[in-house]
C-alpha atoms as one frame of an Amber mdcrd trajectory, in Angstrom:
protein
-103.505 229.607 -57.696-104.094 227.823 -61.006-100.866 225.919 -60.482-102.061
 224.848 -57.036-105.407 223.679 -58.459-103.647 221.640 -61.136-101.437 220.072
 -58.474-104.473 219.190 -56.350-106.283 217.683 -59.364-103.217 215.608 -60.253
-102.895 214.411 -56.669-106.585 213.500 -56.569-106.307 211.633 -59.872-103.241
 209.784 -58.622-105.109 208.889 -55.454-108.032 207.491 -57.419-105.682 205.398
 -59.552-103.931 204.053 -56.448-107.295 203.176 -54.898-108.367 201.355 -58.054
-105.088 199.460 -58.217-105.381 198.541 -54.557-108.913 197.253 -55.120-107.785
 195.307 -58.152-104.813 193.635 -56.529-106.705 192.898 -53.321-108.732 190.410
 -55.356-105.680 188.841 -57.022-104.863 186.394 -54.222-107.190 183.858 -52.647
-107.431 183.622 -48.869-105.749 180.925 -46.772-109.154 179.397 -46.109-109.909
 179.242 -49.836-106.524 177.620 -50.483-107.256 174.999 -47.793-110.581 174.305
 -49.469-108.893 173.838 -52.846-106.411 171.385 -51.312-109.380 169.329 -50.126
-110.579 169.208 -53.731-107.263 167.637 -54.726-107.650 165.093 -51.914-111.027
 164.180 -53.404-109.364 163.656 -56.775-106.867 161.281 -55.159-109.770 159.388
 -53.606-111.653 159.209 -56.915-108.776 158.304 -59.250-106.753 155.758 -57.284
-104.515 154.768 -60.209-102.982 158.257 -60.303-101.691 160.754 -57.757-102.305
 164.486 -57.714-100.620 167.437 -56.064-102.005 170.904 -55.495-100.269 173.518
 -57.642-102.167 176.604 -56.530-105.240 178.473 -57.616-106.202 178.976 -61.228
-106.572 182.418 -62.735-109.551 184.570 -63.624-109.889 186.715 -66.755-108.093
 189.629 -65.076-105.107 187.468 -64.145-106.001 187.207 -60.468-106.297 183.933
 -58.572-109.647 182.179 -58.915-111.274 180.792 -55.780-113.333 178.317 -57.838
-110.431 176.817 -59.831-107.377 174.868 -58.660-104.395 173.746 -60.725-103.373
 170.122 -60.249-100.261 168.086 -61.083-100.768 164.479 -62.187 -98.125 161.756
 -61.951 -99.541 159.917 -65.002 -99.917 163.048 -67.132 -97.200 165.408 -65.873
 -97.193 167.584 -68.994-100.936 168.196 -69.097-102.788 171.161 -67.589-105.270
 169.685 -65.143-107.856 171.693 -63.233-110.524 171.032 -60.645-113.457 173.412
 -60.261-115.607 174.079 -57.209-117.854 174.355 -55.318-116.910 171.525 -52.975
-120.271 169.754 -53.192-120.226 169.734 -57.004-116.615 169.241 -58.093-115.747
 168.943 -61.769-112.427 168.523 -63.548-110.969 168.196 -67.029-109.090 165.053
 -65.977-111.372 162.623 -67.807-111.042 164.628 -71.028-107.274 164.113 -70.826
-107.175 160.444 -69.930-109.873 159.601 -72.478-108.567 161.762 -75.311-107.763
 158.743 -77.492-111.181 157.188 -76.900-112.810 160.525 -77.723-110.888 160.810
 -80.981-111.700 157.195 -81.867-115.385 157.918 -81.327-115.293 161.035 -83.500
-113.351 159.209 -86.215-115.997 156.488 -86.395-118.727 159.127 -86.355-117.326
 161.140 -89.254-116.341 158.046 -91.232-120.017 157.084 -91.186-121.065 160.587
 -92.267-118.648 160.990 -95.179-117.496 158.576 -97.873-113.706 158.616 -97.554
-110.591 156.469 -97.742-109.496 157.480 -94.256-110.324 159.925 -91.498-108.202
 161.484 -88.782-109.464 163.453 -85.775-107.873 165.675 -83.152-109.819 166.628
 -80.030-108.513 170.013 -78.873-110.955 170.515 -76.009-108.928 169.169 -73.093
-110.588 171.563 -70.643-113.944 169.811 -71.025-115.469 169.417 -67.547-116.977
 166.279 -66.063-117.602 165.176 -62.457-114.673 164.126 -60.270-115.539 160.474
 -60.716-113.675 157.396 -61.931-116.020 156.758 -64.840-115.419 154.471 -67.801
-114.471 155.723 -71.242-117.908 154.673 -72.496-119.677 156.734 -69.817-117.513
 159.752 -70.515-118.036 159.599 -74.283-121.779 159.042 -73.978-122.530 161.698
 -71.361-119.836 164.370 -71.473-118.091 164.382 -74.850-118.934 167.443 -76.932
-118.130 168.113 -80.581-116.422 171.384 -79.753-112.909 172.430 -80.828-112.450
 169.339 -82.977-110.332 169.045 -86.141-111.227 166.449 -88.771-109.195 165.447
 -91.821-111.089 163.513 -94.491-108.911 161.731 -97.045-109.855 160.783-100.587
-107.078 159.580-102.864-109.017 160.789-105.898-109.045 164.333-104.538-112.724
 164.568-105.486-115.034 165.692-102.688-118.731 166.612-102.475-119.465 170.177
-103.520-120.002 172.858-100.896-123.812 172.629-101.082-123.761 168.916-100.280
-121.216 169.436 -97.495-123.304 172.250 -96.041-126.324 169.957 -95.784-124.211
 167.229 -94.192-122.800 169.649 -91.625-126.291 170.934 -90.777-127.442 167.333
 -90.299-124.486 166.689 -87.975-125.365 169.713 -85.831-129.000 168.630 -85.612
-127.986 165.072 -84.791-125.612 166.154 -82.011-128.121 168.647 -80.545-125.356
 170.612 -78.812-123.062 173.569 -79.388-120.620 172.375 -82.056-117.431 173.917
 -83.339-115.107 172.113 -85.718-112.904 172.250 -88.793-113.186 169.755 -91.642
-110.191 169.485 -93.971-110.700 167.613 -97.249-107.302 166.257 -98.290-105.970
 164.143-101.123-102.608 163.332 -99.531-101.727 162.465 -95.938-100.826 165.511
 -93.901-100.529 166.763 -90.340-103.111 168.907 -88.591-100.584 171.722 -88.495
-100.299 171.701 -92.313-103.843 170.659 -93.179-105.115 174.150 -93.958-102.270
 174.741 -96.428-102.341 171.340 -98.134-106.040 170.452 -98.271-108.246 170.708
-101.343-110.777 172.658 -99.304-111.860 173.145 -95.723-114.897 174.133 -93.663
-115.031 175.935 -90.323-118.218 175.744 -88.253-118.888 178.161 -85.394-121.766
 177.980 -82.905-122.429 179.688 -79.570-125.864 178.277 -78.812-127.828 175.140
 -79.601-129.979 175.291 -82.695-128.073 178.140 -84.312-125.044 178.109 -86.606
-123.299 181.466 -86.364-121.138 180.894 -89.439-120.006 178.154 -91.766-116.916
 179.275 -93.680-115.438 177.614 -96.753-112.104 177.931 -98.527-110.861 176.053
-101.563-107.801 175.782-103.781-110.049 176.562-106.732-111.010 180.014-105.491
-109.444 182.868-103.580-110.779 184.164-100.308-113.316 182.917 -97.807-116.938
 182.132 -98.642-119.583 182.243 -95.919-121.946 179.385 -96.694-124.137 180.060
 -93.651-124.732 182.993 -91.323-127.131 182.937 -88.356-128.778 179.742 -89.561
-131.380 178.418 -87.102-133.668 175.413 -86.811
């Protein structure tokens, strides 16, 4: 009898697991109607950006790995190696396309911005946020930078041939001022380097670097600092608000 009960419990457990898996995978694929709707989004991109051509590559993916009804993957003729997305709903389409085609202009803007904030011999910037959304609209670089560019996921290398940089207290105040000036959620790395280097090697070759993390406007979660002159990470700010 006990053996029978164990068998029944195992069968019931297996049934529950199968039901859960069925429910999970039922939501993994979008419907034909949703796919047709996403293809219309791509048509709208072709109408908006006439100097490029786009093809529908299928639905995007949600956090569980299933297909997302509100995200479509797109192939661009001008930028074939870039991951391009368009997001619904149909009456309010956005895409990361402008962040890709205006990456250079974005980096130029940030370079000028940080050059004015820090005394340096040179400054180099990499904008890593190529999934930044803006309307499906053939806007100018100036409009994109002014209205949609965010200082999030940006790497900055500041060069000084002397190798002498402001101390961490001065840099902390400058970074706070930048966050207040931008009035947005910022996240960036600043590498202070004596010699020219790549972004991939900046952390290992710089004199010091700062990492800023924010998740809401008006609040710095952390500002971390590392330097050749000391071992380990120093938290200059935690939960700093204004």
